[in-house]
N, C-alpha and C positions, 0 to 999 in steps of 0.2 A: 528076950534077946533076939528072937526071930524077927520081930517087927523092926528093930533097929537095923538089922542086916538087910531087910527088905527095903527100908528107906534108903540106905546107902547104895544098894544096887540100883534101885529105881532112880535115885539121884544121878547116878552115872549115865543111865539110859536117857533120862530127860535132858540132861545137860548136853549130851552128845547130839540128840535130836535138835535141840535149840541151836547149837553151833552150826550144824549142817544146814538148817533152814536159814539162819542168818547169812551164811556164806553163799548159799544158792540164790538168795533173793535180796541181797544188800542194795539199798537205795542209794542214789547219788547224794552227795553232801547237801544238806539243806532241804531235801525233798521230804514229803510226807512219809513217815516211817510205817508204811503199810505192812511190812513183814512183822514188826513187833505187834501191831494191832491184830493181825490175823492170828499170830501165835497165841496171844492172850485171850482172844475171843474163842478160838478153838479149844484151848485148855479150860476155859470157863465152862463151855458147853460140855466138854468131856467129864469134868468133875460133877456138874449138875446131873448128867446122865448116870454116872456111877452112883452118886448118892441117892438118886431117885430109884435106881434099879438094883444094882448088885449089892449095895450096902444094906438094903432092906431084907435081903435073904439071910435067914438065921445061920445057914451053913457057910456063909462067907467068912473066912478066917480074918482076924484082926490084922495079921501080918500082911495079907494081901491088900486090905484097905489102906494100910499105912504105906506100903510099897508103891501102890498106884497113885494114891492121893498126894501124900506129902512128898514121896520120892519122885516118881516120874513127872506128875503134873506140877508139883511145887518147884521143881528145877527147870521145867520146860517154860513155864510162865513166870514173869517177874514184874512186880509193880515198879521196881527200881528202873527197869528198862523203859517203862512208860514215862516215869518222871524225868529220866535223863533226856528222853526224846522231846518232852515238853519244854524243858529248860533250854535245850539246844535251839529248838525252833523259835521260842519267844525271845531269847537273848540275841538271836540273829535277825530280829526285826519282824519275824513272821508270827506276830501275836495271834492273829485270827486262825492261822493254820494250826498253831499249838493248842489254842482253845478248842478248835474243832476236833483235833485228835484226842484231846482229853475227854471231851463230851462223847465222842464215838466209842472210846474205850469204856467209859462208865456205863453209858446207856446200852451199848452193845453187849457188854459183859453181863449186866443185869438181865437183859432180855434173853441172852443165850443160856444163862444159868437157869432161868425159869423154864425155858424150852427143854433144856437137858433134864431137869427134874421131872417135868411132865412126861417126856418120852421114856425116861428111865423107869418111872413108876408104871407106865404101860407095859414095858418090857417085863417087869416083875409081876405083872397081872394084879396090881394092887392100886388103889387110889393114892394120889400124891398126899403125903402127910401134911397136915395143916400146921403142925408144930414139930420142930426138931429139937430134941433134948440137948442140953448143953453138957452132958456128961461124957462127951467124946466118943460115944458108941457109934455115931454115924460117920465119923471121919477117921 
């Protein structure tokens, strides 16, 4: 029950942060959606950093992992926002801008996730795991 509450509270925090960032850095109509890209890349890095560092510590409670990962970062970053930006850009005739944005999101997200995992594992003073189990213990 504690994990569910942590996700709910984390979701409120992440959603509030996302809205604040969107309002502060809203691009003009038809412009490259840099704020969504930055949000998603920053969230990807943060999740990689947490999984590589904090998540590997045995004393880290599951409710904290759930609250930060699924709650805060899950609501702060959204794939749906990326896809909506790509659809708007490409339907408005900016095919190459939309394709470049999608490529930057995928490549940047993968790169920053890897960097976050690496830095997080150094923070935890352990080597980066070569395998992550699929039993849900890391997220």
